[in-house]
PyMOL commands that place a pseudoatom at each C-alpha (Angstrom):
pseudoatom trace, name=CA, resn=UNK, resi=1, chain=A, elem=C, hetatm=0, pos=[61.235, 80.825, 125.771]
pseudoatom trace, name=CA, resn=UNK, resi=2, chain=A, elem=C, hetatm=0, pos=[58.870, 81.119, 128.659]
pseudoatom trace, name=CA, resn=UNK, resi=3, chain=A, elem=C, hetatm=0, pos=[54.892, 80.782, 128.545]
pseudoatom trace, name=CA, resn=UNK, resi=4, chain=A, elem=C, hetatm=0, pos=[54.636, 84.566, 129.098]
pseudoatom trace, name=CA, resn=UNK, resi=5, chain=A, elem=C, hetatm=0, pos=[56.987, 85.119, 126.017]
pseudoatom trace, name=CA, resn=UNK, resi=6, chain=A, elem=C, hetatm=0, pos=[54.608, 82.899, 123.608]
pseudoatom trace, name=CA, resn=UNK, resi=7, chain=A, elem=C, hetatm=0, pos=[51.757, 84.850, 124.568]
pseudoatom trace, name=CA, resn=UNK, resi=8, chain=A, elem=C, hetatm=0, pos=[53.236, 88.154, 124.293]
pseudoatom trace, name=CA, resn=UNK, resi=9, chain=A, elem=C, hetatm=0, pos=[52.601, 90.362, 121.224]
pseudoatom trace, name=CA, resn=UNK, resi=10, chain=A, elem=C, hetatm=0, pos=[55.389, 92.591, 119.926]
pseudoatom trace, name=CA, resn=UNK, resi=11, chain=A, elem=C, hetatm=0, pos=[54.314, 95.792, 117.749]
pseudoatom trace, name=CA, resn=UNK, resi=12, chain=A, elem=C, hetatm=0, pos=[55.521, 98.673, 116.130]
pseudoatom trace, name=CA, resn=UNK, resi=13, chain=A, elem=C, hetatm=0, pos=[53.339, 101.553, 115.109]
pseudoatom trace, name=CA, resn=UNK, resi=14, chain=A, elem=C, hetatm=0, pos=[54.638, 103.737, 112.351]
pseudoatom trace, name=CA, resn=UNK, resi=15, chain=A, elem=C, hetatm=0, pos=[53.172, 107.390, 112.848]
pseudoatom trace, name=CA, resn=UNK, resi=16, chain=A, elem=C, hetatm=0, pos=[53.929, 110.867, 111.401]
pseudoatom trace, name=CA, resn=UNK, resi=17, chain=A, elem=C, hetatm=0, pos=[53.778, 112.992, 114.460]
pseudoatom trace, name=CA, resn=UNK, resi=18, chain=A, elem=C, hetatm=0, pos=[53.141, 111.623, 117.685]
pseudoatom trace, name=CA, resn=UNK, resi=19, chain=A, elem=C, hetatm=0, pos=[50.682, 114.450, 118.601]
pseudoatom trace, name=CA, resn=UNK, resi=20, chain=A, elem=C, hetatm=0, pos=[48.515, 114.363, 115.356]
pseudoatom trace, name=CA, resn=UNK, resi=21, chain=A, elem=C, hetatm=0, pos=[44.880, 113.364, 115.922]
pseudoatom trace, name=CA, resn=UNK, resi=22, chain=A, elem=C, hetatm=0, pos=[45.138, 109.981, 113.617]
pseudoatom trace, name=CA, resn=UNK, resi=23, chain=A, elem=C, hetatm=0, pos=[48.140, 109.184, 115.346]
pseudoatom trace, name=CA, resn=UNK, resi=24, chain=A, elem=C, hetatm=0, pos=[46.858, 109.482, 118.856]
pseudoatom trace, name=CA, resn=UNK, resi=25, chain=A, elem=C, hetatm=0, pos=[43.850, 107.645, 117.947]
pseudoatom trace, name=CA, resn=UNK, resi=26, chain=A, elem=C, hetatm=0, pos=[45.759, 104.681, 116.551]
pseudoatom trace, name=CA, resn=UNK, resi=27, chain=A, elem=C, hetatm=0, pos=[47.949, 104.813, 119.672]
pseudoatom trace, name=CA, resn=UNK, resi=28, chain=A, elem=C, hetatm=0, pos=[44.813, 104.697, 121.925]
pseudoatom trace, name=CA, resn=UNK, resi=29, chain=A, elem=C, hetatm=0, pos=[43.008, 102.342, 119.963]
pseudoatom trace, name=CA, resn=UNK, resi=30, chain=A, elem=C, hetatm=0, pos=[45.916, 99.869, 120.287]
pseudoatom trace, name=CA, resn=UNK, resi=31, chain=A, elem=C, hetatm=0, pos=[46.429, 100.337, 124.147]
pseudoatom trace, name=CA, resn=UNK, resi=32, chain=A, elem=C, hetatm=0, pos=[42.577, 99.552, 124.230]
pseudoatom trace, name=CA, resn=UNK, resi=33, chain=A, elem=C, hetatm=0, pos=[42.676, 96.331, 122.240]
pseudoatom trace, name=CA, resn=UNK, resi=34, chain=A, elem=C, hetatm=0, pos=[46.069, 95.393, 124.232]
pseudoatom trace, name=CA, resn=UNK, resi=35, chain=A, elem=C, hetatm=0, pos=[44.185, 96.001, 127.489]
pseudoatom trace, name=CA, resn=UNK, resi=36, chain=A, elem=C, hetatm=0, pos=[40.699, 94.396, 126.779]
pseudoatom trace, name=CA, resn=UNK, resi=37, chain=A, elem=C, hetatm=0, pos=[41.795, 91.574, 124.421]
pseudoatom trace, name=CA, resn=UNK, resi=38, chain=A, elem=C, hetatm=0, pos=[45.576, 90.799, 125.310]
pseudoatom trace, name=CA, resn=UNK, resi=39, chain=A, elem=C, hetatm=0, pos=[45.372, 91.284, 129.118]
pseudoatom trace, name=CA, resn=UNK, resi=40, chain=A, elem=C, hetatm=0, pos=[48.312, 93.648, 128.664]
pseudoatom trace, name=CA, resn=UNK, resi=41, chain=A, elem=C, hetatm=0, pos=[50.609, 91.058, 127.401]
pseudoatom trace, name=CA, resn=UNK, resi=42, chain=A, elem=C, hetatm=0, pos=[52.245, 93.154, 124.489]
pseudoatom trace, name=CA, resn=UNK, resi=43, chain=A, elem=C, hetatm=0, pos=[55.174, 95.640, 123.883]
pseudoatom trace, name=CA, resn=UNK, resi=44, chain=A, elem=C, hetatm=0, pos=[54.614, 98.483, 121.697]
pseudoatom trace, name=CA, resn=UNK, resi=45, chain=A, elem=C, hetatm=0, pos=[57.240, 100.510, 120.073]
pseudoatom trace, name=CA, resn=UNK, resi=46, chain=A, elem=C, hetatm=0, pos=[55.951, 103.835, 118.465]
pseudoatom trace, name=CA, resn=UNK, resi=47, chain=A, elem=C, hetatm=0, pos=[58.129, 105.094, 115.447]
pseudoatom trace, name=CA, resn=UNK, resi=48, chain=A, elem=C, hetatm=0, pos=[57.648, 108.597, 114.422]
pseudoatom trace, name=CA, resn=UNK, resi=49, chain=A, elem=C, hetatm=0, pos=[58.510, 109.153, 111.043]
pseudoatom trace, name=CA, resn=UNK, resi=50, chain=A, elem=C, hetatm=0, pos=[58.814, 112.856, 111.579]
pseudoatom trace, name=CA, resn=UNK, resi=51, chain=A, elem=C, hetatm=0, pos=[62.099, 112.007, 113.312]
pseudoatom trace, name=CA, resn=UNK, resi=52, chain=A, elem=C, hetatm=0, pos=[63.636, 110.118, 110.346]
pseudoatom trace, name=CA, resn=UNK, resi=53, chain=A, elem=C, hetatm=0, pos=[61.505, 109.896, 107.225]
pseudoatom trace, name=CA, resn=UNK, resi=54, chain=A, elem=C, hetatm=0, pos=[63.875, 107.417, 105.733]
pseudoatom trace, name=CA, resn=UNK, resi=55, chain=A, elem=C, hetatm=0, pos=[62.719, 104.433, 108.063]
pseudoatom trace, name=CA, resn=UNK, resi=56, chain=A, elem=C, hetatm=0, pos=[59.620, 104.584, 105.800]
pseudoatom trace, name=CA, resn=UNK, resi=57, chain=A, elem=C, hetatm=0, pos=[61.732, 103.320, 102.785]
pseudoatom trace, name=CA, resn=UNK, resi=58, chain=A, elem=C, hetatm=0, pos=[63.725, 101.059, 104.696]
pseudoatom trace, name=CA, resn=UNK, resi=59, chain=A, elem=C, hetatm=0, pos=[60.679, 99.506, 106.505]
pseudoatom trace, name=CA, resn=UNK, resi=60, chain=A, elem=C, hetatm=0, pos=[58.530, 99.652, 103.447]
pseudoatom trace, name=CA, resn=UNK, resi=61, chain=A, elem=C, hetatm=0, pos=[55.793, 101.868, 104.954]
pseudoatom trace, name=CA, resn=UNK, resi=62, chain=A, elem=C, hetatm=0, pos=[53.530, 102.977, 102.548]
pseudoatom trace, name=CA, resn=UNK, resi=63, chain=A, elem=C, hetatm=0, pos=[50.443, 104.564, 104.713]
pseudoatom trace, name=CA, resn=UNK, resi=64, chain=A, elem=C, hetatm=0, pos=[50.364, 105.932, 107.989]
pseudoatom trace, name=CA, resn=UNK, resi=65, chain=A, elem=C, hetatm=0, pos=[49.778, 105.015, 110.474]
pseudoatom trace, name=CA, resn=UNK, resi=66, chain=A, elem=C, hetatm=0, pos=[51.088, 101.499, 110.199]
pseudoatom trace, name=CA, resn=UNK, resi=67, chain=A, elem=C, hetatm=0, pos=[50.850, 98.630, 112.831]
pseudoatom trace, name=CA, resn=UNK, resi=68, chain=A, elem=C, hetatm=0, pos=[53.375, 95.952, 112.475]
pseudoatom trace, name=CA, resn=UNK, resi=69, chain=A, elem=C, hetatm=0, pos=[52.941, 92.705, 114.421]
pseudoatom trace, name=CA, resn=UNK, resi=70, chain=A, elem=C, hetatm=0, pos=[56.169, 91.117, 114.713]
pseudoatom trace, name=CA, resn=UNK, resi=71, chain=A, elem=C, hetatm=0, pos=[55.524, 88.489, 117.266]
pseudoatom trace, name=CA, resn=UNK, resi=72, chain=A, elem=C, hetatm=0, pos=[53.849, 85.972, 117.283]
pseudoatom trace, name=CA, resn=UNK, resi=73, chain=A, elem=C, hetatm=0, pos=[54.795, 84.928, 113.486]
pseudoatom trace, name=CA, resn=UNK, resi=74, chain=A, elem=C, hetatm=0, pos=[53.834, 85.731, 110.932]
pseudoatom trace, name=CA, resn=UNK, resi=75, chain=A, elem=C, hetatm=0, pos=[54.669, 89.476, 110.839]
pseudoatom trace, name=CA, resn=UNK, resi=76, chain=A, elem=C, hetatm=0, pos=[51.716, 91.323, 109.713]
pseudoatom trace, name=CA, resn=UNK, resi=77, chain=A, elem=C, hetatm=0, pos=[50.776, 94.844, 108.702]
pseudoatom trace, name=CA, resn=UNK, resi=78, chain=A, elem=C, hetatm=0, pos=[47.660, 96.853, 109.377]
pseudoatom trace, name=CA, resn=UNK, resi=79, chain=A, elem=C, hetatm=0, pos=[46.872, 100.040, 108.281]
pseudoatom trace, name=CA, resn=UNK, resi=80, chain=A, elem=C, hetatm=0, pos=[44.764, 103.270, 109.606]
pseudoatom trace, name=CA, resn=UNK, resi=81, chain=A, elem=C, hetatm=0, pos=[43.613, 104.467, 113.072]
pseudoatom trace, name=CA, resn=UNK, resi=82, chain=A, elem=C, hetatm=0, pos=[42.880, 100.833, 113.936]
pseudoatom trace, name=CA, resn=UNK, resi=83, chain=A, elem=C, hetatm=0, pos=[39.300, 101.834, 115.128]
pseudoatom trace, name=CA, resn=UNK, resi=84, chain=A, elem=C, hetatm=0, pos=[37.899, 98.802, 113.350]
pseudoatom trace, name=CA, resn=UNK, resi=85, chain=A, elem=C, hetatm=0, pos=[38.401, 96.550, 116.333]
pseudoatom trace, name=CA, resn=UNK, resi=86, chain=A, elem=C, hetatm=0, pos=[36.586, 93.398, 115.109]
pseudoatom trace, name=CA, resn=UNK, resi=87, chain=A, elem=C, hetatm=0, pos=[38.743, 93.490, 111.585]
pseudoatom trace, name=CA, resn=UNK, resi=88, chain=A, elem=C, hetatm=0, pos=[41.967, 93.920, 113.894]
pseudoatom trace, name=CA, resn=UNK, resi=89, chain=A, elem=C, hetatm=0, pos=[41.276, 91.102, 115.989]
pseudoatom trace, name=CA, resn=UNK, resi=90, chain=A, elem=C, hetatm=0, pos=[40.347, 88.653, 113.006]
pseudoatom trace, name=CA, resn=UNK, resi=91, chain=A, elem=C, hetatm=0, pos=[43.606, 89.862, 111.383]
pseudoatom trace, name=CA, resn=UNK, resi=92, chain=A, elem=C, hetatm=0, pos=[45.377, 88.972, 114.556]
pseudoatom trace, name=CA, resn=UNK, resi=93, chain=A, elem=C, hetatm=0, pos=[43.534, 85.493, 115.102]
pseudoatom trace, name=CA, resn=UNK, resi=94, chain=A, elem=C, hetatm=0, pos=[42.127, 86.653, 118.665]
pseudoatom trace, name=CA, resn=UNK, resi=95, chain=A, elem=C, hetatm=0, pos=[38.834, 85.726, 119.566]
pseudoatom trace, name=CA, resn=UNK, resi=96, chain=A, elem=C, hetatm=0, pos=[36.664, 88.575, 120.863]
pseudoatom trace, name=CA, resn=UNK, resi=97, chain=A, elem=C, hetatm=0, pos=[34.454, 86.328, 122.721]
for i in range(1, 97): cmd.bond("trace and resi %d" % i, "trace and resi %d" % (i + 1))
show_as sticks, trace
zoom trace
């Protein structure tokens, strides 16, 4: 594992309809956080439950949008449109200043 891999965050964002306002807001908020606080060192997979709702049960998704941070460990889940940047940063253990 390289130094860049250790610093890179891996996210999955579960939405219900990629073009829905709440989905678009969550995607934009996550991209802003990634650029402003992670220097772009993140990968994001967007999973639209409209395409396969059974994924929600398999992945235990109980609310949407749901952000799952897979890396670095531990795996964490965050719910909603991700507009509360300070709360998200705190949950991710990222210093804002």
